[in-house]
N, C-alpha and C positions, 0 to 999 in steps of 0.2 A: 871680972876674972883678970888676974895678973897676966899681961901679955908676954912676960918673960917665963911664965910657968911651963915647964917641960914635964910631961907625964913620965914617971919612972919606969913604967911597964913597957915603954916604947924605946927600942934600941936607937942609938944616934943615927945609924945608917938608914933606918926606916924613916926617921924624922926628915933626914935630908931628901929621901926619896919622895915623901909626901910634899915637901916644899917644892921640889923639882916639878912634880905633876901639876901643882897649882900654878907655878910660874909658866910652864909650857902652855897650859890652857889660856892663861891671860895673854901670853905673847901671841898665840894663835888668834885670839879675839882682837888684839891690837892690829895685827897684820891684816886680818879680814876687814877691819874697819877702814883701812886706808887703801885696800885693793880695788882695782877697777871691777866692774860687774862680771866680766868674763872670767877673771881669776877667782872671784868669789864663788861663781858657779862651779868651777873646777875643784876648788877646795871643799865645798859642800858635798859634791858628788863623791869625792874620794873618802870623806869622813863618814858618809852615810852607807857606803857599800857593805861594811861588815855587820851592820845592824839589821835586825829583823823588824817586822812591823810593830810588834809589841814594844820593843825598845823605843821606837820612834814615837809611839803614842805617849810614853811617859816623860820624854825629854822636851823641855820648853813648852809645856802644856799642849803637846801634840802638833806643834807647828811643823815639824819635819815630816810627820806622817801625812799632813795635808799636802805638803809640797810633793811628797812621793806619789800620792794618788793623783795629784794634778798633772804630774809629769808623765803619766802613763805607765804606772807600775805594771809589771816588774822592771820595765826598761827605765833606767834612772838617768834623767836629763833635767837639771834644774834650769828653769828659764831665767834669763837675765833680770827681768823685772821682779821675779820672786826672790832672787839672791839679794837684790837691793833692799828688799823689805825685811830681811833677816838682820837682827841687831847683834852687835858684838857680844852682848850678854847671853843671847841664845846660842851663839857659837861656843862660848866658854862652857856653857852647860853641856853642849853636844860633845865637846872634846873631853870633858870630865867623864862623861858616860862611855865614850869610845875607848878611852884609856883603860877602862875596866874590862872591856870586851876584847880589844885588839890593840895593844900598845904599838904593834908594828904598823897599823894603819895610820896612827898619828905620826910615827917616825917617817912614814912614807911621804908626808907633806914636804920634807926636806927636798926630795927629788922634784916634786911639782914646782916648788918655789925656785929652786936652783935652775930649772929648765925654762923659767919664764923671764924673757928679756925685760918685761915691764916691772917685775918684782926685784930684779937684781940691784936696783938703785935704792931700795928701801932698807934703812938701817934696822928697823924692827924685823924685817924678813931675814936679813943677814944674821941677826942675833938668834932668831928662832931656828934657822937652819943649823947654826953652830951648836945650839943647845940640843937639838934633835940628834945630830950626828954624834955628839959626845955621849948622849944618853945611850944610843944604840951600841957604841963601842964599849961603854962600861958594862952594859948588859951582857954583851958577848964575852967580855973578859970574865965576868962573874960566872957565866955558864961554863966557860972553860976551866976556871979554878975549882968549881964544884964538881967537875966530872960529868956535867950534863950539857947537852947541846940540843937546844929547841925542845926541852922536856924529855928527851930520850937519853938514857944513861949510855955513856961511852965505855 
């Protein structure tokens, strides 16, 4: 397939949105890969919160469902050793799925990373925070332009 092929049925802004979602997921995976175990656990806990058990079973071959049940479900606390065993590719798959359920949950990673003294020195984390904040601003602007705010007509 031609890598420059752009389907005609897809509007340009939707293509940009899809590219953004892919980039965000990869950035989260990169940040996760370089994060210390405590930050990894925090990131996973935040991303897993909006998902139900069925969602967790289908993502990354059920890896996150196993972690959830091991952590004492329904109380969500990812052990440091479990977080170290999760690969960046698993986190990318998780973020892809979470973005379909709750894009706000992924955007919330910006607050977690910005509040972490350990992560403030990471270039990948800074890039991710910038991308998440920009995406949230754009979404709010789009909602205001369309006359909708959080799905409720104004």
